[in-house]
C-alpha positions in Angstrom: 0.0 0.0 0.0 1.7 3.2 -1.1 1.4 6.0 1.3 3.5 8.5 -0.6 3.3 10.2 -3.9 6.5 8.6 -5.1 5.5 8.2 -8.7 5.8 11.9 -9.4 9.2 12.0 -7.8 10.4 9.0 -9.7 9.1 10.3 -12.9 10.9 13.7 -12.6 13.9 12.7 -10.5 15.1 9.4 -12.0 14.7 10.5 -15.6 16.9 13.5 -15.0 19.7 11.3 -13.8 19.3 8.5 -16.3 22.0 9.4 -18.6 24.2 11.5 -16.4 26.8 8.9 -15.7 26.0 6.1 -18.1 29.6 5.8 -19.3 31.1 5.9 -15.9 33.6 3.1 -15.2 33.4 3.3 -11.4 31.2 5.1 -8.9 33.8 6.1 -6.3 33.2 5.9 -2.6 29.7 4.7 -1.5 28.2 4.4 2.0 25.5 1.8 2.4 23.3 1.8 5.6 22.9 -1.6 7.3 20.0 -1.5 9.7 19.9 -3.7 12.8 17.7 -6.4 11.5 18.6 -9.4 9.4 16.9 -8.7 6.1 18.3 -5.2 5.9 21.8 -6.4 6.9 22.0 -9.1 4.3 20.6 -6.7 1.6 23.2 -4.1 2.4 25.9 -6.7 2.0 24.5 -8.0 -1.3 24.5 -4.4 -2.5 28.1 -3.9 -1.3 29.4 -7.0 -3.2 27.5 -6.2 -6.4 28.6 -2.5 -6.3 32.2 -3.4 -5.6 32.6 -6.2 -8.0 30.2 -5.3 -10.7 30.4 -1.5 -10.8 33.9 -0.7 -9.6 32.7 1.1 -6.4 34.5 1.4 -3.2 31.5 0.6 -1.0 31.5 0.8 2.8 28.7 -0.5 5.1 27.8 1.9 7.9 25.5 1.0 10.8 22.1 2.7 11.0 18.4 2.6 12.0 15.3 3.9 10.4 15.0 7.3 12.0 18.6 8.4 12.3 19.6 7.1 8.9 16.8 8.8 7.0 17.3 12.0 8.9 21.0 12.0 8.1 20.5 11.3 4.4 18.1 14.2 4.2 20.0 16.7 6.4 23.7 15.7 5.7 23.6 13.7 2.5 25.0 10.6 4.1 24.8 7.6 3.9 24.4 7.3 0.1 22.1 4.3 0.1 19.5 2.9 2.5 18.7 -0.5 0.9 15.7 -1.3 3.1 13.9 1.9 4.1 10.6 1.3 5.9 9.2 4.6 4.6 5.7 4.3 6.0 7.0 4.6 9.5 8.4 8.1 8.9 6.0 9.6 6.4 6.6 13.3 7.2 10.4 12.9 7.2 10.5 10.9 3.9 8.0 13.1 2.2 10.0 16.2 3.1 13.2 14.6 1.8 11.5 13.7 -1.5 9.8 17.1 -1.9 13.1 18.9 -1.2 14.9 16.5 -3.7 17.4 15.5 -1.0 16.6 11.8 -1.6 14.9 9.7 -4.2 13.3 6.3 -4.1 14.4 3.6 -6.6 11.4 1.5 -5.9 10.4 -1.4 -3.7 13.1 -3.5 -1.9 10.5 -6.1 -1.0 8.3 -6.7 -4.0 5.3 -7.8 -2.0 5.6 -5.4 0.9 6.1 -6.0 4.5 4.0 -6.6 7.6 4.2 -5.1 11.0 2.1 -5.2 14.1 1.4 -6.9 17.4 1.7 -10.7 17.5 0.8 -13.5 19.9 1.8 -17.2 19.8 -0.4 -19.4 17.7 -0.9 -21.8 20.6 -2.4 -18.9 22.7 -4.6 -17.9 19.8 -5.8 -21.5 19.3 -6.5 -21.9 23.0 -8.3 -18.6 23.2 -10.2 -18.2 19.9 -12.0 -15.1 21.2 -8.7 -13.2 21.0 -8.5 -11.8 17.5 -7.8 -8.1 18.0 -5.4 -5.9 20.1 -8.4 -4.9 22.3 -9.2 -8.6 22.8 -5.7 -9.4 23.9 -5.6 -6.4 26.3 -8.6 -8.0 28.2 -6.3 -10.8 29.3 -3.1 -9.5 31.0 -2.9 -12.8 32.8 -2.1 -14.6 29.5 0.8 -12.3 28.7 2.7 -11.9 32.0 5.4 -9.2 32.4 8.9 -10.7 33.0 9.5 -8.6 36.1 6.0 -8.5 37.5 3.7 -11.4 36.4 0.7 -9.7 38.1 0.8 -7.4 35.1 0.6 -8.0 31.4 3.4 -7.0 29.0 3.7 -5.6 25.6 7.2 -6.2 24.3 8.6 -3.3 22.3 11.6 -3.0 19.9 14.8 -1.0 20.4 14.9 2.8 20.4 15.5 4.2 16.9 13.1 1.8 15.2 10.0 3.3 13.6 8.0 0.3 14.7 9.1 1.0 18.3 7.7 4.5 18.0 4.4 3.3 16.6 4.1 0.6 19.3 4.6 3.2 22.0 1.8 5.3 20.5 -0.4 2.2 20.1 0.2 1.4 23.8 -1.3 4.9 24.6 -4.0 4.8 22.0 -5.4 1.4 23.1 -5.1 2.4 26.8 -3.0 -0.7 27.6 -1.8 0.7 30.9 -5.3 1.0 32.2 -5.9 -2.6 31.1 -3.1 -3.7 33.4 -0.2 -3.9 31.0 3.3 -2.4 31.0 5.4 -1.6 28.0 8.7 -3.6 28.1 11.8 -2.1 26.5 13.6 -5.1 25.1 16.8 -3.0 24.4 17.9 -4.5 21.1 16.8 -6.7 18.2 18.4 -9.6 20.0 16.5 -8.8 23.2 13.2 -8.7 21.3 13.9 -12.0 19.6 15.1 -13.5 22.8 11.9 -12.5 24.7 9.8 -14.2 22.1 11.9 -17.3 21.8 12.1 -17.7 25.6 8.3 -17.4 26.0 7.6 -19.7 23.1 10.0 -22.5 24.3 8.3 -22.4 27.7 4.8 -22.3 26.1 4.1 -19.0 27.8 2.1 -16.1 26.5 3.9 -13.3 24.7 2.5 -10.1 23.2 4.5 -7.6 21.3 5.8 -5.8 18.2 7.2 -7.8 15.4 7.4 -7.8 11.6 7.8 -10.0 8.5 9.8 -11.1 6.6 12.0 -12.6 9.3 13.5 -16.0 10.2 12.1 -16.1 13.7 8.5 -16.1 12.4 9.4 -19.1 10.4 10.6 -20.9 13.5 8.0 -19.8 15.9 4.4 -19.7 14.6 2.9 -16.4 15.6 -0.4 -14.7 14.8 -0.7 -11.1 14.0 -3.6 -9.4 15.9 -6.1 -7.4 14.0 -6.2 -3.7 14.9 -10.0 -3.6 15.3 -10.0 -0.2 13.5 -10.1 1.0 10.0 -7.0 2.6 8.6 -7.0 6.4 8.9 -4.1 7.8 7.0 -4.5 11.3 8.4 -4.5 10.0 12.0 -1.5 7.7 11.2 0.5 10.7 10.0 -0.8 13.1 12.7 -0.2 11.0 15.8 0.5 7.2 15.4 4.0 8.0 13.9 4.8 11.1 15.9 6.6 10.5 19.2 5.4 13.5 21.2 1.7 13.3 20.0 -0.2 13.0 23.3 -3.6 11.6 22.1 -3.1 8.7 19.6 -6.1 6.7 18.6 -6.5 3.0 17.6 -5.6 2.6 14.0 -4.9 -0.1 11.5 -1.2 -0.7 10.9 -0.9 -0.6 7.1 1.1 -3.0 5.1 4.4 -1.3 4.7 6.1 -0.2 1.6 9.8 -0.9 1.9 11.7 1.3 -0.5 15.4 1.6 -1.4 16.3 5.3 -0.9 19.4 7.0 -2.2 20.6 10.6 -1.9 20.2 12.8 -4.8 23.9 13.6 -4.9 24.7 9.9 -5.3 22.1 9.4 -7.9 23.5 12.2 -10.0 27.0 10.7 -10.1 26.1 7.0 -10.3 23.2 6.4 -12.7 24.2 2.8 -13.6 24.0 1.9 -9.9 20.6 3.6 -9.6 19.4 1.5 -12.6 20.6 -1.6 -10.7 18.7 -0.5 -7.6 15.6 0.1 -9.6 15.7 -3.6 -10.7 16.8 -5.0 -7.4 13.9 -6.3 -5.3 12.9 -9.7 -4.0 9.8 -11.4 -2.5 9.3 -12.3 1.2 9.5 -16.0 0.4 13.0 -15.7 -0.9 14.0 -13.5 2.0 12.5 -15.8 4.6 14.4 -18.8 3.2 17.7 -16.9 3.2 17.2 -15.6 6.8 16.3 -19.1 8.0 19.6 -20.3 6.5 21.5 -17.5 8.2 19.9 -18.2 11.6 20.6 -22.0 11.4 24.2 -21.3 10.4 24.8 -18.3 12.7 25.8 -16.5 9.5 26.6 -12.8 9.3 25.1 -10.5 6.7 28.2 -10.9 4.6 27.9 -14.7 4.9 24.3 -14.6 3.9 25.0 -12.3 0.9 27.7 -14.6 -0.4 25.5 -17.7 0.1 22.6 -16.0 -1.8 24.7 -14.8 -4.7 26.3 -18.3 -5.1 23.1 -20.3 -4.7 20.5 -18.1 -6.4 22.0 -16.6 -9.6 18.6 -17.1 -11.2 17.2 -14.3 -8.9 20.0 -11.7 -8.8 21.3 -11.9 -12.3 18.0 -10.4 -13.5 18.9 -7.3 -11.5 22.0 -6.5 -13.6 23.5 -6.6 -17.1 25.2 -9.8 -18.2 28.6 -8.0 -18.0 28.0 -7.0 -14.4 26.8 -10.5 -13.5 30.0 -12.1 -14.9 32.1 -9.7 -12.8 30.2 -10.6 -9.6 30.4 -14.3 -10.3 34.2 -14.0 -10.9 34.6 -12.1 -7.6 32.7 -14.9 -5.7 
């Protein structure tokens, strides 16, 4: 579900850059943001390998997260590329960057979009079929005990800096979870969030919290996304559900997310062939889930996962590049 008027920007912005550097042999120094979750990490590493080997770039991966990375790209022009930008989480920020022509979108990173929301274990949903919505779950704090105070229920949140963490904090207010006997648990990191879910699931205990797909952990632990119980209100989403200091959020549907690759305008102007690659480079959730599961099973890094994917699935990635670039990447591997 598109939430932004990207088509106008793409039509005007990308065309202007299309031929600017078509004959360029290399693209110079490039910074690529690697976010703190698996799919973004492996995609950043895939881009690094392809840009280095196929386009003669000198690519460097820098650590980032949704809010600080997009803010830095708009205000400072760095990093050059955010391979997996969950743009619906920061609509005002991204729209400003697009309108001011500080950044452009090269199109979807996930071809079939991404899902975010509040999840519970399937065994809890099966045992309590009346729980279908967030409001339903909040009627049962006893099913989702807080780790430090089991007399209360818990909603597990993500790390600071994630857009989903911000929205979950606003949801916690909007659905009046505290009045229902719940506390919002700061899990501290992506590993902490995963660990809280895994620990509860292995013990067959209730768990309620923020998560997203595609991910490997949802392939391992069968979870059910709760319905919001509200129709999607785009104006309300932009006004308050995604604004940290908004005091009066209301229940709202969490839209299916558009996950875009974003690049700075400065980079696009000097590296049109790379922009063309990024416009072609997208993959479905099924491919991502399979790769992430392999990475988890093998305790693989983002670089390991990227190399495994490039070696094992040339039928996917060679469609993103020219035959000449594909041969260079294969030779480097």
